[in-house]
C-alpha angles and dihedrals in degrees: 000000000000113000117252095244089055090051089052092049092049091047091049092048091049091049092049091049091050091049092048091050090050092050091047091052091050096046094049101077124151107114105020140180092232142348096241099123134060090241088055092056097264090145091065090068130073106255086355090282127128124212111286133213104055107143100201117093093191097076115109121230110221124192097202105225125184125177089358095302128108109242110172145328131266130184104207134197103213091187097054091032096229136108115252090204142339121213121200146153114256117235122203106256144165091238094246113155118217114214102178098082120107119241113252142198136210110254095194093061086066097038129003088214091063128096117298090220123085110250136202115261112263115256092240112077088206088069090060089071087073093071108016092102090067102039148004118285133200093262090063090066097037102092104026105099093172092064134069126197103255115200117217090199098039125214088229092064093059131073109186112082092230092049088050092049091052091062090067098083120113088228085071094048137086130182109263125188105253095236091051094044095051096036126035096007094052091044093051092046089055094045090055091045092054093042094052092041092054105034111022109093098180135031118320121209120201130191120189123182150152142240120231122262144193093231118094137179107237128202127179089359091302132114104247116162129017116229112221118237093205134018120209137183139180135183133204123202115161095181108060141145105285089194094058116125112275093247086063101031096061088061090065144124088012137003138157144201141195136192140184112253095226143102094257137030086024103134117141110245116208114213140163114272096255091052090051092050091049090050092050096046089068093051106039137058096254135127128246091267093061107149128176099195128029109262087354090288096304110148119231090220 
C-alpha cells in the first residue's frame, strides 16, 4: 500500500505536468485551430471574434507570432499562397515605414512541428524548397516588376519596432499592381491612419483582405501566387471623438473601403460596412451570413 503523502505527491506532480502541458499548448501558437485565446491572437479581433461566413475549410488560421509574442491574425490560403485577410489592432503612429527588416515565412505552414514564431528566410534559396509548397517565397516576387508586395497589416499602422517587424512576413503580403500600391492604396492607408490617430479614443480594430482572382504569378511553369482582383479594408473603433466634424463622425464607429487592384479605375471607394459586405458577397466564396466584425462593431457595453 502506497503511503498517503506519496499519493498526494504523485497527484500533485501529475497535476503540475498536466498544467505545464496545457500552458505549453496555449503558448505555442503559429498555425492554430481557432483564435479563442489571448496567446492565439484573440486580442487582435473585436470582441475576440474573426470574420464569419467563409465557406472554405482549407484556409489556415495563423496567429502571427514574432519574438514569442502574438502580434495579429491572418487567414491564409496555402494553395494560392496568399492571405485572405489580416486582422490587427491599429497603433497610433507617425506613418514612417521601416525598410531594414528581413522578410519572413511561417514555419508551421510547412510542418506543425516547426517553430511557432515567424522566421527570416534562410540565406540559401535552395532551403526555400522545403516550404514553398505551403506558402509564397522570395523567388515568387523576384522577377515580377509590375507587382509590389502589399502588406495587409501595414508597417505604417504600427508603432512598436517589433510590431512593425512582424508585418514583414510573406504570409501578410499579396501582389499589388505597382500603380495601385503606390497610389490609391497608399493614400487610403494614410487617410485611415490619420483618422484613427486623431479621432479614435479607444482601441481600433482593422481587418484588411482580398477577393479571389483569375490572375496568378507563375514561376517555373507553375501557378505560385494568386493576384487579388479587389482589395478591401474596414476598421472598428467604438470609442471615438463625439465632437468630431460630421464629415468624419459619420465614418465612426465603423467604416470600410474597397479598390480595384489594377493600373486604372483603381480608386479606393469608402462605404458603410453593410455596403462593403454586400459588395464582397458577390465576389468571394462566403455564405449569406458573411460578417466582418462581430455584431457589426456594436459594443456590448
